[in-house]
Structures are given as structure tokens and as C-alpha cells.
N, C-alpha and C positions, 0 to 999 in steps of 0.2 A: 553260766553261759549268757552272753549278751543277747538281748532281744531286740530285733529290728522290726519296727512297725511300719508297714506299708499301707498307706490309705489313699484312696482315689477321691479327688475333690469333686464334689457334686455341685452343680449350679442350682441354687435355690432362689426363687423370685422373692423380692421384698418390695414394699410399696414404692412406687416411683415418685420422684419429686422433680418439679420443674425449676431449673436454675438458669436465669437469664436466657430464656428461649430454648434451653436444652433440657433433657430429662436425665436425672440421675438414677441409674438402675442399680439397685442393690443386688449383689450376687453373693450368696452365702457359700462358705466352704467348710467341709468337715475337718480341714487341716487346722489343728490346734484351736478349733472353735472360734476362729476369727471370721469376721465378715468383711468382704472387700467390696468397694464401690467403684463403678466405672461410669464415666460420663459419655453418653451416646448422643449423637446428633439426631434427635427425633423431634424436631420442632412441631408443636401443635398436634402431635399424634400420641395416643396412649397405646402401648403394645404390651401384652402380657406374654411371659415366657413360661411354658410348662416345664415341669421337672424333667431334666435329662435333655432338653433341647439345646442345641449348639448355637452360639452366637458368633457369626463370622464377621470380622471387621476388616475391610480392605482399605489399605492406606495408599494414597496417591503421592506420598512424599517422594521427592526426587524427580518427579515428572515435570519437565520444564514447559512453561507456557510459551506459545509462539510470540516472538517479539515483533511488534508492529513497527514498520519502517516509517520514518518521518516523511512528511510531505515536502517536496522540493519544487521551487518555482524559480527557474533560471532568470537572471537579470536581463532586462531589455538591452539590445545592442543596436545602435543607430548607424553603424558603419555603412551598411548596404544602401539605405536611403540617401545618406549624405554623398556617397560616391555617385549614385545615379543623378542626384540633383546637380552635383558638380560637373558631371559629364554633360548633362543637358545644358548647363550654363555655358560650357565650352563650345558646344554645337551652336547655340544661339549667338554667341559672340562672333563665331566665324560665319554667320549668316546661313547656317544650315538649320533653318527653322522647322522644316518638315520632320526630320528625325528628332529634333530637340523636343518637340511637343509631346510625343508618346513617352519618351524617356523621362521627361520632367513630370508627367502625370503619374507614371509608375513610381517615381521617387517620392512624390507627395503621398500617394496611396500607402506605400510601405512606411513612410514616416508616421502617418496617422495610425496605421495598424500597430506599429511598434509601441506607441503610447498606450494602447488599450488591450491588445491580445496577449494572453499569458498561457504558457504550457504549464499545467499543474500535474506533477507526478506524485500520486498518493501511494498508499500501500499496495494497491492491486491494479491500478490502471493509469493511463495517460488521458488527461481531459483538457480540452481547450476552454478557457474561461475568459471573461471580459473585465477589464478595469482592475484597479488596486484592491477593490473589495471582492474580486473573484466571483463575479456573477455568472449565472448560466448563459451559455452561448446559443442555446436553442438547437434546432436540427441542422445537420449539414446540408447546405444549399445544393451540393452537387450530387451526392449519393444518398441523402436522407439518413435518418437515424440520429441519435445523440452523438455529439462530438466527444465521445468517451470510449476508449478501447482498452481492454484488458491485456496486460503484458503476455498472458498465457496464449493469446491468439496471434501474436506477432510471428510471422513466418520469416521475415528478413527486414533489415533496415540498413540504410547507408547515410553517410554525411559527406556532401560534396562542397568544397574540397577541404582537406584537413587544415591547411595553413590559413585559408581565408574561407570559412564555410559559407556557402551561399544557399544551398538547398539541403533539406533533410527529407529523406524518403523512407517510408515503411509500408509493408504489406501485412494486412491482418485478415483473419477469417471470421471475425465477429459480424461484420456487415453482410457478407455473403460467403457461403462455404468454399467457393472456388478461389476466394481471396480478393481483397480490395486494396488498390494502391493509393497512397496519399503522398502529396508533395507539399511542403511548406517552406517558404523563405526563412532563412535563419536570421530572424530579427531578435534573437536572444544570445546570451553569452555562449559562444560555441564550445568552450571547454566545459562549462557546467552542463550544457546539453549533452555532450558526448559522454561525460562521466556517468550521468544518471541513466542514460540509455543503456550503457554497458551493464550497469548494476541491476537495472530492472528488466531489461529485455534481452540480455545476453550480448555476446561479442559481435562486432561487425567485421566485414571484410576489409574495411578501410582503417587506416590508423587515425588516431585522435588528433585534434588541433594542438599545435605546439604553443607553448607559453610564449 
């Protein structure tokens, strides 16, 4: 009659050895008299295991890490200041100097701002920065606080107008709970601006700029 031997493996502690920052824990088994070794991640710690204690190893394999989105900085667009300066020139040429002066000044201001102001869309927020080196822009002169707003606080945003975007508007609750409205002239590439706003802040009621 064939004999079937059933044995229960018992975990027996053996001296621990450190291997490249990890500890090698020897676990003895009564099965065929062999000793099995496991590598446990126990850096700089010595732990002893009593006879009969269970060692539970939880593996995080298969858990995906959150992918960080790349930072997007839309290219500057000089069309609005050029149009304003051209319009001011036309008014001045026709001797309408009174309206030509403010239009020309606005065109010059936007031309200057286009060379220095940048919208920076990082992984979690939109921030206004200055210059090619993307320096801090300081506090908002109108409502206070840093010129940085998390996408999660955006209530709504719009781009006027899709074919020739002039203004971008958004409302956020980070500055104040009841919501703060912001308007910016579109002195950036309208298509890039629209695409990244949809991606980071959700869809808008208006359609995007056409190519």
C-alpha cells in the first residue's frame, strides 16, 4: 500500500544578512529538509521572526502611477496689436487724431505685453509668467493673490471669438469662494490656447478657433 506523506511547512528563522541595502531572511522548511531564502525590503532594520509567525508581503505590481502632464506655453501672437496699430494709423492719416491716440496706445501696450507675458499651463494650474525665462509675475494688481489658478477651481471659461480670438475669459473660485472673473487679451496662439484649455479645464460653450 502506497504511503502518502503530508507535511506542513514551518517557517524557521535563520540569521539575517544584508545584501545591497536589503536583508536576506532565511526561512527554513520541513519539506524535504531544504531551506528557502527570501529577500525582504527591510533597509537598515533588523527584525526577528518567531516560530510560527506569518510574514505577509503585499505587492503593488500592476498599480499604475499617475502620469504627469507636460507644461504647455502657447506661442505669442501679434495680430491684435498689429491690427490696433494699423487702425490707429488709418485714423491718424484721416486726421482723426483724437480717437487715434488711445487706439495707438492700446496697440503699443499689447505689443509690449505680447513680447513678455506668457500663459504657462503646468500639470495642475494655469500661471501667468514673464519673459522667455518664465519669471514670476508677482501678485495680481486688480484682485490680489498670485497669478496662478488651479484647473479644479475653474467654473467656466470662454474664448471670444473662435475665428479671430480677441478675449479669453474664465471664472475661478480659488481667489474667492463666490467666484472671480478674469479677462485677458488673446496675445497667444488662439488654437494652442483653446486646445490646452479644453484639455486641462474642460470643454467650453464656444467652438474652437479654426485653422
